C-alpha positions in Angstrom: 19.9 150.5 102.2 20.9 149.8 105.8 19.8 146.8 107.6 17.7 148.2 109.6 15.7 149.8 107.0 15.3 146.5 105.2 14.0 144.7 108.7 11.6 147.7 108.6 10.2 146.7 104.6 10.6 143.0 105.9 8.1 143.7 108.8 5.8 146.2 106.9 5.2 143.8 104.1 4.4 140.9 106.1 1.7 142.6 108.7 -0.1 143.9 105.3 -0.4 140.0 104.4 -2.0 139.7 108.0 1.2 138.2 109.3 3.9 138.5 112.0 7.6 138.9 111.7 8.4 138.3 115.1 12.1 139.5 116.3 14.0 136.7 117.3 16.1 136.9 120.4 17.3 133.5 122.3 19.5 134.0 124.9 22.7 132.0 125.5 22.6 131.1 121.3 24.2 133.9 119.7 23.4 133.6 115.7 20.1 133.0 115.5 17.9 134.5 112.5 16.8 137.9 113.3 13.1 137.3 112.4 10.7 134.6 112.9 8.0 134.9 110.1 4.8 134.0 110.4 2.1 134.6 107.2 -1.5 133.5 107.6 -1.9 129.5 107.6 1.3 128.6 106.8 4.6 127.2 109.2 6.8 130.0 110.3 10.0 130.2 108.5 13.2 132.0 109.8 14.5 135.4 108.2 18.2 136.4 108.6 18.2 140.1 107.0 21.6 141.6 106.0 22.5 145.0 104.4 23.4 144.5 100.5 27.2 144.1 101.4 26.6 142.5 104.5 27.9 139.0 105.3 26.8 135.9 107.5 29.3 135.4 110.5 30.3 131.5 111.3 28.2 131.3 113.8 25.1 132.6 111.8 26.0 129.7 109.3 26.1 127.1 112.4 22.6 128.2 113.5 21.2 128.3 110.0 22.6 125.2 109.6 21.4 123.4 112.7 17.8 125.1 111.9 18.1 123.6 108.0 19.1 120.1 109.5 15.8 120.0 112.0 13.7 120.5 108.7 12.8 124.4 108.9 13.1 126.9 106.1 15.8 129.8 106.7 16.2 132.7 104.3 18.8 134.9 104.3 18.0 138.0 103.1 20.3 140.5 101.5 19.3 144.1 100.7 15.8 145.6 99.5 16.4 142.7 96.1 16.5 139.8 98.7 13.1 141.0 100.5 11.6 141.2 97.2 12.8 137.5 96.4 11.8 136.3 99.8 8.3 137.3 98.8 8.4 135.9 95.5 9.9 132.4 96.9 7.3 132.5 99.2 4.3 132.6 97.4 3.7 136.3 97.5 4.6 137.6 93.7 2.5 140.4 93.9 4.4 142.0 96.8 7.6 141.5 95.3 6.4 143.1 92.2 5.3 146.2 94.3 8.7 146.7 96.2 10.8 146.1 92.8 8.5 149.4 91.4 9.0 151.6 94.6 12.8 150.8 94.9 14.1 150.5 91.3 15.5 153.6 90.1 
């Protein structure tokens, strides 16, 4: 599955939960995570999306480290399995199960 398709799944599932997955573009700060995810009544989290075979660039690693050093939650999500794991780790196990059923062959 392409990164853009993985991103669409993430955004759609976050919206179903009443949240938002804002695209993050920060001029002059290349390498920031792709999305800022805000679930209802929770602090925002940062999400870097990758295709199953995708890898973080050196700059992305630096930006993620900086955010984590500031005490921020940053998730690196690889493939549809990574999206499922993200929802499980953030307390939305039912979404994770639904995705597993939908995308497992």
